[in-house]
PLY file of the C-alpha trace (Angstrom):
ply
format ascii 1.0
element vertex 193
property float x
property float y
property float z
element edge 192
property int vertex1
property int vertex2
end_header
-2.63 16.28 -13.99
-3.72 14.34 -10.91
-2.23 14.96 -7.52
-0.15 12.13 -6.09
0.13 10.94 -2.51
3.00 9.49 -0.57
2.49 8.15 2.94
5.51 7.64 5.18
5.54 6.20 8.68
7.28 8.49 11.15
8.36 7.20 14.56
9.68 9.70 17.09
10.54 12.16 14.34
12.31 9.63 12.10
11.01 8.59 8.68
10.87 4.83 8.17
12.23 3.22 4.98
12.53 6.62 3.30
14.75 5.39 0.46
11.85 3.30 -0.94
9.45 6.26 -0.83
12.05 8.51 -2.45
12.48 6.01 -5.31
8.72 5.85 -5.94
8.32 9.66 -5.89
11.28 10.10 -8.26
9.89 7.50 -10.64
6.39 9.03 -10.61
7.80 12.48 -11.33
9.82 11.15 -14.27
6.97 9.10 -15.76
3.97 11.37 -15.14
5.47 14.85 -15.17
8.56 14.24 -17.35
10.58 15.93 -14.60
14.24 15.20 -14.05
14.27 17.13 -10.76
13.80 15.06 -7.63
11.66 16.07 -4.70
13.76 15.79 -1.53
11.58 13.95 0.97
14.19 13.94 3.75
13.82 17.68 4.40
10.15 17.17 5.34
11.01 15.31 8.51
12.79 18.24 10.12
9.28 19.42 11.10
8.06 15.97 12.24
6.72 15.49 15.78
9.57 14.15 17.92
7.45 11.73 19.95
4.92 9.14 18.81
3.89 7.34 15.64
2.58 9.47 12.79
1.39 9.05 9.24
3.15 11.67 7.16
0.79 12.43 4.27
2.55 14.16 1.37
0.57 15.56 -1.57
2.63 16.46 -4.61
2.82 16.90 -8.34
6.08 18.34 -9.64
6.68 19.75 -6.17
5.30 19.18 -2.68
1.94 20.86 -2.23
0.88 19.78 1.25
2.36 17.92 4.23
0.41 16.58 7.21
1.50 14.59 10.25
-1.47 12.56 11.50
-1.31 10.40 14.67
-1.43 6.73 13.66
-3.05 3.69 15.23
-2.97 0.26 13.62
-6.44 -0.76 12.40
-7.95 -4.13 13.37
-8.52 -6.12 10.20
-9.65 -9.74 10.15
-12.36 -10.13 7.50
-12.51 -9.42 3.77
-14.94 -9.28 0.91
-13.59 -10.15 -2.53
-14.58 -7.50 -5.09
-13.98 -7.78 -8.83
-12.68 -4.64 -10.57
-11.04 -5.65 -13.84
-10.82 -2.10 -15.23
-9.41 -0.38 -12.13
-6.04 1.31 -12.73
-4.09 2.50 -9.69
-0.55 2.13 -11.03
0.46 5.40 -9.35
-0.49 6.39 -5.81
-3.08 8.99 -6.72
-4.60 11.21 -4.04
-7.99 10.71 -5.73
-9.23 7.35 -4.45
-12.86 7.64 -5.60
-12.77 4.40 -7.58
-11.29 2.47 -4.65
-13.71 4.09 -2.19
-16.61 2.98 -4.40
-15.38 -0.60 -4.09
-14.95 -0.26 -0.31
-18.60 0.85 -0.12
-19.51 -2.70 -1.21
-17.70 -4.44 1.66
-20.84 -5.01 3.75
-19.74 -6.23 7.21
-16.15 -7.01 6.22
-13.24 -5.00 7.61
-11.74 -4.46 4.15
-11.87 -5.71 0.57
-9.53 -7.73 -1.62
-9.60 -6.50 -5.20
-9.77 -9.16 -7.91
-8.67 -8.58 -11.50
-8.95 -11.26 -14.16
-9.65 -13.88 -11.48
-6.43 -13.10 -9.57
-6.00 -11.17 -6.35
-4.24 -7.82 -6.48
-4.41 -5.72 -3.30
-6.70 -4.68 -0.49
-8.06 -1.13 -0.41
-5.16 0.01 1.78
-2.29 -2.42 1.26
-0.51 -4.95 -0.85
-1.12 -8.50 0.28
0.81 -11.72 0.79
-0.52 -15.24 1.37
1.16 -18.02 3.31
1.19 -21.24 1.24
2.66 -23.38 4.03
6.27 -22.73 2.99
6.54 -19.19 1.62
4.82 -15.82 1.60
3.45 -15.18 -1.90
2.47 -11.74 -3.15
0.50 -11.07 -6.36
2.75 -10.59 -9.36
0.40 -7.88 -10.67
-0.63 -5.66 -7.76
-2.68 -2.54 -8.34
0.11 -0.48 -6.81
3.76 -1.43 -6.45
4.02 -0.50 -2.79
7.22 0.46 -1.05
7.01 -2.25 1.63
6.26 -4.89 -1.03
9.28 -3.70 -3.06
11.54 -3.80 -0.01
10.41 -7.30 1.05
10.84 -8.63 -2.49
14.37 -7.17 -2.60
15.09 -8.84 0.77
13.71 -12.19 -0.55
11.15 -12.32 2.27
8.22 -12.64 -0.13
7.86 -14.21 -3.59
5.91 -12.80 -6.53
3.31 -15.26 -7.91
-0.11 -15.52 -9.53
-2.69 -16.08 -6.81
-6.16 -17.16 -7.93
-9.14 -15.61 -6.20
-10.22 -19.07 -4.98
-6.78 -19.78 -3.49
-6.92 -16.84 -1.10
-9.77 -18.48 0.78
-7.56 -21.49 1.53
-4.81 -19.44 3.19
-4.53 -19.86 6.94
-2.51 -16.65 7.15
-2.33 -13.53 5.05
-0.26 -10.41 5.53
-1.04 -6.82 4.66
1.97 -4.85 3.43
2.21 -1.09 3.49
4.38 1.67 4.89
2.28 2.06 8.03
1.32 -1.54 8.77
4.68 -2.99 7.79
4.15 -6.75 7.51
0.81 -7.16 9.31
-0.01 -10.87 9.69
-3.63 -11.95 10.01
-4.12 -15.47 11.39
-7.24 -17.29 10.22
-8.70 -14.51 8.08
-12.29 -14.94 7.01
-14.11 -13.96 3.87
-17.66 -12.76 3.37
0 1
1 2
2 3
3 4
4 5
5 6
6 7
7 8
8 9
9 10
10 11
11 12
12 13
13 14
14 15
15 16
16 17
17 18
18 19
19 20
20 21
21 22
22 23
23 24
24 25
25 26
26 27
27 28
28 29
29 30
30 31
31 32
32 33
33 34
34 35
35 36
36 37
37 38
38 39
39 40
40 41
41 42
42 43
43 44
44 45
45 46
46 47
47 48
48 49
49 50
50 51
51 52
52 53
53 54
54 55
55 56
56 57
57 58
58 59
59 60
60 61
61 62
62 63
63 64
64 65
65 66
66 67
67 68
68 69
69 70
70 71
71 72
72 73
73 74
74 75
75 76
76 77
77 78
78 79
79 80
80 81
81 82
82 83
83 84
84 85
85 86
86 87
87 88
88 89
89 90
90 91
91 92
92 93
93 94
94 95
95 96
96 97
97 98
98 99
99 100
100 101
101 102
102 103
103 104
104 105
105 106
106 107
107 108
108 109
109 110
110 111
111 112
112 113
113 114
114 115
115 116
116 117
117 118
118 119
119 120
120 121
121 122
122 123
123 124
124 125
125 126
126 127
127 128
128 129
129 130
130 131
131 132
132 133
133 134
134 135
135 136
136 137
137 138
138 139
139 140
140 141
141 142
142 143
143 144
144 145
145 146
146 147
147 148
148 149
149 150
150 151
151 152
152 153
153 154
154 155
155 156
156 157
157 158
158 159
159 160
160 161
161 162
162 163
163 164
164 165
165 166
166 167
167 168
168 169
169 170
170 171
171 172
172 173
173 174
174 175
175 176
176 177
177 178
178 179
179 180
180 181
181 182
182 183
183 184
184 185
185 186
186 187
187 188
188 189
189 190
190 191
191 192
C-alpha cells in the first residue's frame, strides 16, 4: 500500500487548522487501510520548533512513519502552463508524486502548472485553485485532491464550487492558490504560457 503524506503549517510551535488535517487522515485510514483507529496528529506538535514557520511533513500508512519540521518560505508564483492529464488520479495525498512531477517537468519557463482534466481545471501541482469571476471566488468542483484549506473555505462560504473551463482561467484577473502552507494566496494578473 502506498505511503500517504500530510503537510501541516506550524507557526511558533502551533499547528494551523489541525482539525481539517485530522479529518483527512482519519478518512484516508478508513478508506485505504480499513482502519477504525485514528492517528492522533496533535501529539506530533509537542516536538515542534517553538519559533518560526515550519512545514510539518508527516508520512504515514496505518501509523505515523516519519515526521519532519522543515523551515518554510512562501514561493513566488505568477505564471502557469496549462497541462492536460485526463488519467491522473490523486484522490489521496500520496507521498509518491512521480506522475505530478512528470507534469511539472513540462512547465517550461512557468512558475507552476495548472492541471486540466476533461477540458476543466483541477489544481496546480502544489495547491487547489480558485478564480475570481468579478463577484465570487470559484474553485473547481472536481479537484485532483480535496485539500484541507479548500474544504475549510467551502465550509465558511468564502469560495464556491463550480465547473471552470480551461479557457475561462485565462480570463481571470485574479486567481488564488489554496493549501495548508500558502493559505489563500492571491495572484493578481496571473499569466499563462
